[in-house]
Residue frames relative to the residue before (quaternion, step in Angstrom):
aa qw qx qy qz dx dy dz
Q 1.0000 0.0000 0.0000 0.0000 0.00 0.00 0.00
V 0.3466 -0.7478 0.5327 0.1920 3.55 -0.79 1.05
Q 0.0305 -0.7794 0.6258 0.0011 3.53 -0.98 0.95
V 0.0900 -0.7785 0.6211 0.0089 3.54 -0.94 0.99
V 0.0146 0.8219 -0.5653 0.0684 3.57 -0.64 1.11
E 0.2030 -0.7816 0.5838 0.0839 3.55 -0.79 1.11
S 0.0293 0.7677 -0.6400 -0.0139 3.53 -1.30 0.41
G 0.6409 0.5871 -0.3773 0.3195 3.53 -1.33 0.19
G 0.4991 0.6517 -0.4416 0.3622 3.58 1.21 -0.03
G 0.1560 0.7941 -0.5801 0.0923 3.53 -1.29 0.10
L 0.5761 -0.5499 0.4751 0.3741 3.50 -1.38 -0.31
V 0.0711 0.7940 -0.5962 0.0956 3.56 -0.81 1.03
Q 0.4888 -0.6453 0.4952 0.3154 3.56 -1.16 0.54
A 0.6437 -0.5072 0.4043 0.4061 3.54 -1.22 0.49
G 0.7522 0.3298 -0.2784 0.4980 3.54 -0.93 0.98
G 0.6014 0.5868 -0.3437 0.4195 3.55 1.26 -0.26
S 0.4048 -0.7087 0.5356 0.2170 3.52 -1.37 -0.04
L 0.0263 -0.7514 0.6583 0.0376 3.51 -1.32 0.50
R 0.1867 -0.7558 0.6136 0.1321 3.53 -1.23 0.50
L 0.1941 -0.7800 0.5885 0.0869 3.54 -0.65 1.15
S 0.1241 -0.7683 0.6241 0.0696 3.53 -1.17 0.69
C 0.0624 -0.7829 0.6187 0.0203 3.53 -1.21 0.58
T 0.1032 -0.7700 0.6262 0.0661 3.53 -0.91 0.92
A 0.1111 -0.7802 0.6137 0.0477 3.55 -1.08 0.78
S 0.0352 -0.8061 0.5905 -0.0164 3.57 -0.76 1.03
G 0.7046 0.4571 -0.3341 0.4277 3.54 -1.26 0.35
L 0.7416 0.2651 -0.2119 0.5787 3.56 1.25 0.32
T 0.5516 -0.5688 0.4771 0.3803 3.54 -1.33 0.14
F 0.3406 -0.8143 0.4277 0.1948 3.51 0.15 1.38
D 0.7481 0.4356 -0.2468 0.4354 3.58 0.79 -0.97
A 0.5883 0.5574 -0.3829 0.4434 3.59 1.24 0.33
Y 0.7259 0.4374 -0.2123 0.4865 3.56 1.29 -0.23
A 0.4380 -0.6113 0.5877 0.2985 3.49 -1.23 0.65
M 0.1711 -0.7793 0.5990 0.0676 3.54 -1.16 0.71
G 0.0505 -0.8264 0.5600 0.0307 3.54 -1.18 0.38
W 0.3109 -0.6871 0.6218 0.2113 3.48 -1.43 0.31
F 0.0597 -0.7793 0.6236 -0.0153 3.50 -0.95 1.01
R 0.1160 -0.7945 0.5898 0.0863 3.57 -1.19 0.37
Q 0.0784 -0.7775 0.6228 0.0378 3.49 -1.24 0.57
A 0.1914 -0.7641 0.6113 0.0768 3.50 -0.79 1.15
P 0.6538 -0.5181 0.3603 0.4174 3.60 -1.14 0.49
G 0.8366 0.1820 -0.1571 0.4922 3.55 -0.88 0.99
K 0.6837 0.4449 -0.2858 0.5030 3.58 1.27 0.08
E 0.5578 -0.5903 0.4623 0.3560 3.53 -1.27 0.38
R 0.5569 -0.5744 0.4730 0.3691 3.52 -1.25 0.47
E 0.0770 -0.8079 0.5838 0.0224 3.58 -0.92 0.89
G 0.4948 -0.6357 0.5090 0.3033 3.51 -1.22 0.58
V 0.2510 -0.7846 0.5543 0.1185 3.56 -0.66 1.11
S 0.7740 -0.1842 0.1789 0.5788 3.54 0.80 -1.05
C 0.0434 -0.7970 0.6025 0.0003 3.55 -1.03 0.81
I 0.1493 -0.7863 0.5979 0.0442 3.53 -1.20 0.61
S 0.4713 -0.6823 0.4822 0.2825 3.55 -0.98 0.84
W 0.7337 -0.4610 0.2801 0.4133 3.58 -1.27 0.32
S 0.7402 0.3776 -0.2220 0.5101 3.58 1.07 -0.68
G 0.5126 -0.6378 0.4169 0.3958 3.55 1.27 -0.31
G 0.5169 0.6924 -0.3892 0.3193 3.55 1.27 -0.04
R 0.7460 0.2856 -0.1837 0.5729 3.57 1.23 -0.38
L 0.0671 -0.8010 0.5948 -0.0095 3.51 -0.92 0.96
Y 0.0761 -0.7584 0.6438 0.0678 3.51 -1.27 0.52
Y 0.0067 -0.7660 0.6426 0.0141 3.55 -1.12 0.77
V 0.4407 -0.6344 0.5556 0.3075 3.54 -1.04 0.69
D 0.6457 -0.5801 0.3267 0.3740 3.58 -0.99 0.82
S 0.6696 0.5511 -0.3092 0.3902 3.58 0.92 -0.85
V 0.7515 0.3623 -0.2236 0.5041 3.63 1.17 -0.32
K 0.4115 0.7213 -0.4739 0.2930 3.59 1.24 -0.06
G 0.7945 0.2647 -0.2251 0.4980 3.54 -0.92 0.97
R 0.7268 0.3887 -0.2316 0.5167 3.59 1.25 -0.25
F 0.7677 0.2897 -0.1489 0.5519 3.60 1.01 -0.82
T 0.0861 -0.7778 0.6207 0.0478 3.55 -1.19 0.65
I 0.1957 -0.7740 0.5940 0.0993 3.54 -0.78 1.07
S 0.0823 0.7797 -0.6180 0.0579 3.56 -1.11 0.69
R 0.1572 -0.7801 0.5970 0.1020 3.53 -1.27 0.26
D 0.2022 -0.7316 0.6384 0.1278 3.52 -1.25 0.60
N 0.2385 -0.8191 0.5061 0.1272 3.56 -0.07 1.26
A 0.5913 0.5691 -0.3719 0.4338 3.60 1.14 -0.43
K 0.7631 0.3189 -0.1671 0.5367 3.56 1.21 -0.57
D 0.4143 -0.7388 0.4483 0.2856 3.57 1.30 0.24
T 0.5317 0.6375 -0.3761 0.4116 3.55 1.04 0.81
L 0.2029 -0.7467 0.6276 0.0854 3.51 -1.14 0.87
F 0.1443 -0.7964 0.5845 0.0576 3.56 -1.07 0.78
L 0.0518 -0.7377 0.6667 0.0927 3.50 -1.37 0.34
Q 0.1516 -0.7727 0.6135 0.0601 3.55 -0.53 1.22
M 0.0743 -0.8116 0.5793 -0.0130 3.55 -0.63 1.17
N 0.0265 -0.8019 0.5955 -0.0391 3.54 -0.60 1.21
S 0.8202 0.2196 -0.1726 0.4993 3.55 -1.30 0.31
L 0.0927 0.8484 -0.5145 0.0826 3.54 0.92 0.91
K 0.2157 -0.7669 0.5988 0.0822 3.51 -1.15 0.81
P 0.6430 -0.5186 0.3792 0.4168 3.61 -1.14 0.44
E 0.6594 0.5225 -0.3162 0.4384 3.59 1.02 -0.69
D 0.5652 0.5662 -0.3951 0.4516 3.60 1.28 0.00
T 0.4524 0.6970 -0.4452 0.3338 3.58 1.27 -0.15
A 0.3352 0.7110 -0.5467 0.2885 3.55 -0.71 1.13
M 0.4905 -0.5505 0.5455 0.3985 3.49 -1.37 -0.07
Y 0.1951 -0.7913 0.5732 0.0848 3.56 -0.79 1.04
Y 0.1273 -0.8033 0.5815 0.0198 3.52 -0.88 1.06
C 0.2830 -0.7049 0.6254 0.1788 3.51 -1.19 0.71
A 0.0010 0.8167 -0.5763 0.0300 3.57 -0.98 0.79
V 0.3320 -0.7259 0.5790 0.1660 3.51 -1.28 0.61
Q 0.5319 -0.6197 0.4837 0.3148 3.57 -0.99 0.89
K 0.5652 -0.6329 0.4143 0.3292 3.58 -1.05 0.76
Y 0.8137 0.2390 -0.0822 0.5235 3.58 0.96 -0.88
T 0.5294 -0.6302 0.4597 0.3336 3.55 -1.11 0.63
Y 0.8668 0.1031 -0.0860 0.4803 3.52 -1.28 0.60
T 0.4955 0.6166 -0.4368 0.4284 3.54 0.98 0.95
W 0.0960 -0.7885 0.6064 0.0368 3.55 -0.90 0.97
R 0.1211 0.7794 -0.6037 0.1158 3.52 -0.63 1.16
A 0.5786 -0.6055 0.3519 0.4180 3.52 1.15 0.78
C 0.7303 -0.4527 0.3373 0.3848 3.56 -0.93 -0.91
H 0.2655 0.7632 -0.5439 0.2262 3.57 0.81 0.94
T 0.5140 -0.6948 0.4122 0.2885 3.55 -0.60 1.18
A 0.6724 0.5340 -0.2996 0.4159 3.58 0.91 -0.91
D 0.6554 0.5277 -0.3113 0.4417 3.60 1.20 -0.42
F 0.6559 0.4984 -0.3053 0.4776 3.57 1.27 -0.10
G 0.2358 -0.8533 0.4607 0.0628 3.52 -0.67 1.17
Y 0.7589 0.2781 -0.1697 0.5638 3.58 1.16 -0.47
W 0.0716 -0.8294 0.5530 -0.0350 3.54 -0.74 1.12
G 0.4066 -0.6734 0.5555 0.2695 3.50 -1.21 0.58
Q 0.6531 -0.5264 0.3838 0.3861 3.53 -1.34 0.01
G 0.5416 -0.6428 0.3874 0.3786 3.56 1.22 -0.29
T 0.1194 -0.7524 0.6421 0.0860 3.52 -1.30 0.49
Q 0.4086 -0.7492 0.4752 0.2142 3.56 -0.78 1.06
V 0.0852 -0.7516 0.6530 0.0392 3.53 -1.04 0.92
T 0.0011 -0.7943 0.6061 -0.0413 3.56 -0.73 1.10
V 0.1030 -0.7940 0.5989 0.0153 3.55 -0.73 1.12
S 0.2065 -0.7967 0.5600 0.0947 3.55 -0.59 1.14
S 0.4285 -0.7138 0.4993 0.2399 3.55 -1.11 0.74
């Protein structure tokens, strides 16, 4: 059974930083692309950043380029999202997700990800 668990969210002032972590068990972690998605109230879920199974391919949505950094530690089955220079508009529930298929890169399309965590709330105050 695949389990995906996020941690690291919280309340931070604008300009601050947070580091999200995600562990995935029940699968061969280093065979899957992974991603971070977010959903704000009243908005659709969007792909924030995704990373290929080896870490060689990265995707960032334009609004976070230069501020967020995705990385993974395949030895520890863990995915990270370092978020710097946070803005109020980054406030959302952040979800970690696993690509549906092994060794497949399709950037950050929500429909291509099959296993999801419960989410961790990020709130940025102005």
